[in-house]
C-alpha positions in Angstrom: -81.9 -5.6 86.4 -79.2 -7.6 84.5 -76.0 -6.2 83.0 -72.7 -7.6 82.0 -69.6 -6.9 84.0 -66.0 -8.1 83.8 -66.7 -10.9 86.4 -69.8 -12.2 84.7 -73.5 -11.6 84.9 -75.0 -9.8 87.9 -78.4 -9.0 89.1 -78.6 -5.6 90.9 -81.5 -4.0 92.6 -81.1 -0.5 94.0 -82.5 -0.4 97.5 -83.0 2.9 99.3 -81.3 3.2 102.6 -82.8 4.9 105.6 -79.5 6.6 106.4 -79.1 8.1 103.0 -80.5 11.6 102.3 -83.1 11.9 99.6 -81.8 13.5 96.4 -82.9 14.2 93.0 -86.5 14.0 91.8 -89.1 14.2 94.6 -86.9 13.0 97.4 -85.9 9.7 95.7 -82.7 8.0 96.5 -79.7 8.4 94.3 -80.0 6.2 91.2 -83.8 6.3 90.9 -85.7 7.9 88.1 -89.1 9.5 88.1 -90.7 6.8 86.1 -89.6 3.9 88.3 -91.8 2.9 91.2 -90.5 3.2 94.7 -87.9 0.6 95.5 -86.7 0.1 91.9 -83.4 1.5 90.7 -82.4 3.1 87.4 -79.7 1.6 85.3 -77.2 4.3 86.2 -77.7 3.7 89.9 -77.3 -0.1 89.4 -74.1 0.4 87.6 -72.7 2.7 90.3 -73.8 0.3 92.9 -72.1 -2.7 91.1 -68.9 -0.7 90.7 -68.8 0.4 94.3 -69.7 -2.8 96.1 -70.9 -6.4 95.8 -73.9 -7.3 93.8 -75.3 -9.4 96.6 -75.1 -6.5 99.0 -77.7 -4.7 96.9 -80.2 -7.5 97.0 -83.4 -7.4 99.1 -83.2 -9.4 102.3 -85.5 -12.2 101.1 -83.6 -12.7 97.8 -80.3 -12.5 99.6 -81.4 -15.2 102.1 -82.6 -17.4 99.2 -79.4 -16.8 97.3 -77.2 -17.6 100.3 -79.2 -20.8 101.0 -78.8 -21.9 97.4 -75.1 -21.1 97.4 -74.6 -23.2 100.6 -76.4 -26.1 98.9 -74.0 -26.1 96.0 -75.9 -23.9 93.5 -75.6 -20.4 92.3 -76.9 -17.5 94.4 -78.1 -15.7 91.3 -80.1 -18.7 90.1 -82.2 -18.6 93.3 -83.7 -15.2 92.6 -87.4 -15.1 91.9 -89.0 -14.2 88.6 -87.4 -14.0 85.2 -84.2 -12.6 86.5 -83.3 -15.9 88.2 -84.2 -17.9 85.1 -82.0 -15.7 82.9 -79.1 -15.9 85.3 -79.4 -19.7 85.5 -79.5 -20.0 81.7 -76.5 -17.7 81.3 -74.5 -19.6 83.9 -75.3 -22.9 82.1 -74.2 -21.4 78.8 -70.9 -20.3 80.3 -70.3 -23.8 81.7 -71.0 -25.4 78.4 -68.7 -22.9 76.6 -65.9 -23.7 79.1 -66.4 -27.4 78.6 -66.2 -27.0 74.8 -63.1 -24.9 75.1 -61.4 -27.5 77.4 -62.3 -30.2 74.9 -60.9 -28.3 72.0 -57.7 -27.4 73.9 -56.6 -31.0 74.3 -58.1 -32.1 71.0 -60.0 -35.1 72.5 -63.4 -35.5 73.9 -63.5 -37.0 77.4 -64.7 -40.7 77.4 -68.3 -41.2 78.1 -69.1 -43.1 81.2 -71.6 -45.9 80.9 -74.8 -45.5 82.8 -74.7 -47.0 86.3 -77.7 -49.3 85.6 -75.9 -50.6 82.5 -72.8 -51.4 84.5 -74.9 -53.3 87.1 -76.6 -55.3 84.4 -73.4 -56.0 82.5 -71.5 -57.5 85.5 -73.7 -60.7 86.0 -74.4 -61.1 82.2 -71.3 -63.3 81.6 -72.0 -65.4 84.7 -75.6 -66.0 83.8 -74.7 -66.9 80.3 -72.1 -69.4 81.7 -74.8 -71.0 83.9 -77.2 -71.2 81.0 -74.8 -72.9 78.7 -73.6 -75.2 81.5 -77.2 -76.3 82.2 -78.0 -76.8 78.5 -74.8 -78.6 77.7 -75.1 -81.0 80.6 -78.8 -81.8 79.8 -78.0 -82.4 76.1 -75.1 -84.7 76.8 -77.2 -86.6 79.4 -80.1 -87.0 76.8 -77.8 -88.4 74.1 -75.9 -90.7 76.5 -78.7 -92.0 78.7 -82.1 -91.5 76.9 -80.9 -92.2 73.4 -78.2 -94.5 74.8 -75.5 -93.5 72.3 -72.7 -95.1 74.4 -69.9 -94.7 71.9 -67.6 -92.1 73.5 -64.9 -92.1 70.9 -67.4 -91.1 68.3 -69.5 -88.8 70.5 -66.6 -87.0 72.1 -64.7 -87.0 68.9 -67.7 -85.3 67.3 -67.9 -82.6 70.0 -64.1 -81.8 69.9 -64.3 -81.7 66.1 -67.1 -79.2 66.1 -65.4 -77.2 68.8 -62.1 -77.2 67.0 -63.6 -76.2 63.7 -65.6 -73.3 65.2 -62.6 -72.1 67.2 -60.5 -72.2 64.0 -63.1 -70.3 62.1 -63.4 -67.7 64.8 -59.6 -67.4 64.8 -59.4 -66.8 61.0 -62.2 -64.3 61.1 -60.5 -62.4 63.9 -63.1 -62.9 66.5 -60.6 -64.6 68.9 -56.9 -64.4 69.2 -54.8 -67.6 69.0 -51.0 -67.6 69.0 -49.2 -70.9 68.2 -45.7 -69.7 67.6 -43.5 -71.8 69.8 -43.4 -75.5 68.9 -41.6 -76.3 72.2 -44.5 -74.9 74.3 -47.0 -76.8 72.2 -45.1 -80.1 72.8 -44.8 -79.3 76.5 -48.6 -79.0 76.7 -49.3 -82.4 75.1 -49.4 -84.2 78.5 -52.2 -82.0 79.5 -54.0 -82.8 76.2 -53.7 -86.5 77.0 -55.3 -85.9 80.4 -58.0 -83.9 78.7 -58.9 -86.8 76.5 -59.1 -89.0 79.6 -61.4 -86.4 81.3 -63.9 -86.3 78.4 -63.8 -90.0 77.6 -64.2 -91.2 81.2 -66.7 -88.5 81.9 -68.8 -89.6 79.0 -68.8 -93.2 80.2 -69.7 -92.1 83.8 -72.4 -89.7 82.8 -74.2 -92.3 80.7 -74.6 -94.5 83.8 -74.9 -92.1 86.7 -77.4 -89.4 87.5 -76.2 -85.8 87.1 -76.1 -84.9 90.8 -74.1 -88.1 91.6 -71.7 -87.4 88.8 -71.2 -83.8 89.8 -70.5 -84.8 93.4 -67.8 -87.2 92.4 -66.5 -84.7 89.9 -66.0 -82.0 92.6 -63.9 -84.4 94.6 -61.0 -83.8 92.2 -60.2 -80.8 94.4 -58.9 -83.3 96.9 -56.0 -84.2 94.6 -55.2 -80.6 94.0 -55.3 -79.6 97.7 -53.3 -82.7 98.7 -50.6 -81.9 96.2 -50.3 -78.4 97.4 -50.1 -79.4 101.0 -47.9 -82.5 101.0 -45.8 -82.0 97.9 -45.4 -78.2 97.6 -45.6 -77.8 101.4 -48.0 -74.8 101.1 -49.9 -73.4 104.0 -53.5 -74.5 103.9 -56.2 -73.0 106.1 -58.3 -75.1 108.4 -61.5 -74.1 106.6 -60.1 -75.3 103.2 -59.1 -78.6 104.8 -62.6 -79.0 106.2 -64.1 -78.3 102.8 -61.9 -80.9 101.1 -62.8 -83.4 103.7 -66.5 -82.8 103.1 -66.0 -83.4 99.4 -64.0 -86.6 100.0 -66.6 -87.9 102.5 -69.4 -87.3 100.1 -67.6 -89.0 97.2 -66.6 -92.0 99.3 -70.0 -92.5 101.0 -72.1 -91.9 98.0 -71.5 -95.4 96.3 -72.4 -97.0 99.6 -75.7 -95.2 99.9 -76.7 -95.1 96.2 -79.8 -97.2 95.5 -78.9 -97.1 91.8 -75.3 -98.3 92.4 -73.5 -99.1 89.1 -70.0 -100.3 89.6 -68.9 -99.5 86.0 -70.3 -96.0 86.3 -68.5 -95.3 89.5 -65.3 -96.8 88.1 -65.4 -94.4 85.2 -66.2 -91.6 87.5 -63.1 -92.4 89.6 -61.0 -92.4 86.4 -62.5 -89.1 85.4 -61.8 -87.7 88.9 -58.1 -88.8 88.7 -57.6 -87.3 85.3 -59.2 -84.1 86.2 -57.2 -83.7 89.4 -54.0 -84.5 87.5 -55.0 -81.9 84.8 -55.4 -79.2 87.5 -52.1 -80.1 89.1 -50.3 -80.0 85.7 -51.9 -76.7 85.0 -50.6 -75.2 88.3 -47.1 -76.5 87.7 -46.8 -75.6 84.1 -45.7 -72.0 83.6 -46.7 -71.0 80.0 -44.8 -68.3 78.3 -47.2 -67.4 75.6 -50.0 -70.0 75.5 -53.4 -68.5 76.6 -56.4 -70.5 77.6 -57.7 -70.4 74.1 -54.4 -71.7 72.8 -54.5 -74.6 75.2 -58.0 -75.4 74.3 -57.2 -75.3 70.6 -54.4 -77.8 71.2 -56.7 -80.0 73.3 -59.3 -80.0 70.5 -56.8 -80.9 67.8 -55.1 -83.6 69.8 -58.5 -85.1 70.9 -59.8 -85.3 67.4 -56.7 -87.1 66.2 -56.5 -89.5 69.2 -60.2 -90.4 69.4 -60.6 -90.8 65.6 -57.7 -93.2 65.6 -59.1 -95.1 68.6 -62.6 -95.5 67.3 -61.8 -98.5 65.2 -59.8 -100.4 67.8 -62.4 -99.7 70.5 -65.1 -101.1 68.2 -67.3 -98.0 68.3 -66.9 -97.3 64.6 -68.9 -100.3 63.4 -71.0 -100.8 66.5 -72.6 -97.4 65.9 -74.0 -98.6 62.6 -76.5 -100.7 64.6 -77.6 -97.7 66.7 -81.4 -97.7 66.5 -81.8 -93.9 66.3 -79.0 -93.4 63.8 -81.4 -91.9 61.2 -83.7 -90.1 63.5 -83.8 -86.3 63.6 -83.8 -86.3 67.4 -80.3 -87.9 67.4 -79.0 -85.6 64.7 -80.3 -82.4 66.3 -79.1 -83.5 69.8 -75.6 -84.2 68.4 -75.5 -80.8 66.7 -76.7 -79.1 69.8 -74.1 -80.9 72.0 -71.3 -79.7 69.7 -72.5 -76.1 69.6 -73.3 -75.9 73.3 -69.9 -77.4 74.2 -68.2 -74.8 72.1 -70.1 -71.8 73.6 -69.6 -73.2 77.1 -65.9 -73.2 76.5 -65.9 -69.7 75.2 -67.9 -68.3 78.1 -65.7 -70.3 80.6 -62.6 -68.6 79.2 -64.2 -65.2 79.1 -65.5 -65.6 82.7 -62.1 -66.6 83.9 -60.4 -63.7 82.3 -62.9 -61.1 83.4 -63.4 -62.2 87.1 -61.2 -63.3 90.0 -60.8 -66.9 90.9 -63.2 -66.6 93.7 -65.9 -65.1 91.5 -65.4 -67.8 88.9 -65.7 -70.5 91.6 -68.9 -68.9 92.8 -70.5 -68.9 89.3 -69.3 -72.5 88.7 -70.9 -73.5 92.0 -74.2 -71.8 91.1 -74.2 -73.5 87.7 -73.7 -76.9 89.3 -76.4 -76.3 91.9 -78.9 -75.3 89.2 -78.1 -78.2 87.0 -78.2 -80.8 89.9 -81.5 -79.3 91.2 -83.3 -79.4 87.9 -82.0 -82.7 86.6 -84.4 -85.0 88.6 -87.4 -83.3 86.8 -86.1 -84.3 83.4 -84.2 -87.6 84.0 -85.0 -90.6 86.1 -83.3 -90.7 89.5 -84.1 -92.7 92.7 -82.6 -91.6 95.9 -83.1 -92.2 99.6 -82.3 -90.1 102.6 -78.7 -91.2 102.8 -78.1 -90.4 99.2 -79.5 -87.0 99.5 -77.4 -86.4 102.7 -74.3 -87.3 100.7 -75.3 -84.8 98.0 -75.9 -82.1 100.6 -72.5 -82.8 102.3 -70.8 -82.5 98.9 -72.6 -79.2 98.2 -71.6 -77.8 101.6 -68.0 -78.8 101.0 -67.9 -77.0 97.6 -69.6 -73.9 99.2 -66.9 -73.8 101.8 -64.3 -74.1 99.1 -65.8 -71.2 97.2 -65.8 -69.1 100.4 -62.1 -69.8 100.9 -61.4 -68.8 97.3 -63.3 -65.5 97.6 -61.7 -64.6 101.0 -58.2 -65.9 100.1 -58.0 -68.1 103.2 
């Protein structure tokens, strides 16, 4: 039977003992009434038994064993009782726990923060990296389509358009409060302008090279920019470099040097622009490592790069001859060209946003791993969409370059 005591709810059964003398009605044990069957106690006897000893001491052997087993496994002994008594005790215990939780919440005046489900956390972690890979693939394919298939080889106009769209969207996002940009210090803005000049060189030379080289070849030469960064750290800054990182850089260098010698589609102008792109990219990384910003974030730097690129490329379009030469472009009034240019501007902007977000939410090793995965996917799928002829030696150079970047990612993740 159930009754309330000062320590909570208790289930008490009066059990006759062989050593106790019979008393009362018809030889029944103390605490039994005439209407109760043998083995069941009256309320008075239950109360006396609960006052005089433990509630569990009065339980039958089978219920006591079940309760003790349940208590050892982390539950309540009372909840393990059979029949309606156990269900009532479990419900009462749950109500007490809920009341205690409500009191604790009201005492400090705040509700405890809700934890996200574990499955949601597992799905949320790779979402940023997968979005980055998707935008990297789509942006690379769109640029390659405009530059190689449509053959819009006017980089001052094409890159000027992309930076204009990216700058306008970033400015609109800033004014709407979606992103945070702080351009307070004029001295820091001026100190970042050399990096903006290198940024223009990166996108201009990269556009020239991508219009002439297949995507896997371009990415292999692009990855060799790490040779400049690692060489600067080792020979100028005198930093300690692990043997594994040196091997990875040598693999990248060997792939970039041997690739023009083995390429069946060798284009000297394409490799020349790829070399310029490589040098500008390596110098940009070195400048970024040396420059210690006080308040400029990655979005601030990209905003300055966009504004500077639009001004410089727009002013250089006429001297370079691209402004009037584009009027003779055969697909100038085709919707394919218009839609591809719009897509390239939008995809470039979203790729930049996801790059900044991925860098800020992950470690350098994790970002390097996602970047490597995006390049592998892009290089693997590009031969199915764009023309590329390769022999065994060319593929070997591409594989060597991939191994070198994989080793570099491993050193970034392990910190060696």
